[in-house]
N, C-alpha and C positions, 0 to 999 in steps of 0.2 A: 560791461558789467561781467566780472569772469565769469569763467564755464569752469565745475567742477564736476569730477568723472573720477569713477573708481576701476579701477584697470586690473585684473586678475589673469595671473600668469602662471604658466605651466613651464617648469624648468626642467633641466636634467637631473637625474638622482644626486643627489650630495651636494648641489650647488646652491642651494636657495641662501648659504651665509652671504657666500659670496655675492651672489647675485644684489640681496638687500644691501651689502656693501656697499655697490656700486649706485643704485641707486638712491641712497641716503645723500650720495653729492649731488643730485640735480636738485636746483631751487623750486622746484613745479611741485614737489613731492612735498606735501602737507601730511600725510600721514603714510606708514611703512610695518606691515605686520605679515610674519612667517607665518603659516596656517596650517592646518591638519584638513583634510579632507580633499575632495576635486581638484582644487588648485591648492597650488605651493606658497604665491606671495599675492597679499592683496595690496593695492596704494591708493591712496586719495590723490588726488593732482588738482591743483587750480592752474589756469593758464587764459589769456587774455580773450583771447577766440577760439572759435573752433579751428581755424588754421592755425594756430598755436597747436593747437592739442594732438591736432593730426602731426604736427613738425615733430611734438615731444616723443609723440608714440612710436613715427616712423623712422625718425633719426636717432631717439635715444633708447628707448624702450628696446625697439625690434632689431638693433645693430648689436646687443649683446647674447655673445653665441651661445648660450647655453638656454637664452627663451627658447621655447619649443612652441608655447602657444598666448593668446594675448586675447581677452575677452572685457571688453568696456563699456560700461553703462554711464551713461552723462546723466547728471541730475538735474530733473525736471525741477524739482521747487525743495527749498531747503525748508524744511520744517521747525527745527530746533538747532 
């Protein structure tokens, strides 16, 4: 069963659209939103397992220089 998660990102000011553009190219990303508030971007991701989720976050998301902070919430149960 796939692991679903939401990743909240803080990025450098003014880089939101550039970062969204890069993230949209990854197959793991199933939802991608630029938001106002404490975080700048929220993405929904799907990965085969926790190891693949870790690889995605570490190797792809955190390797983007404009990404300052990641905050990940793993979905326990999808209700709808």
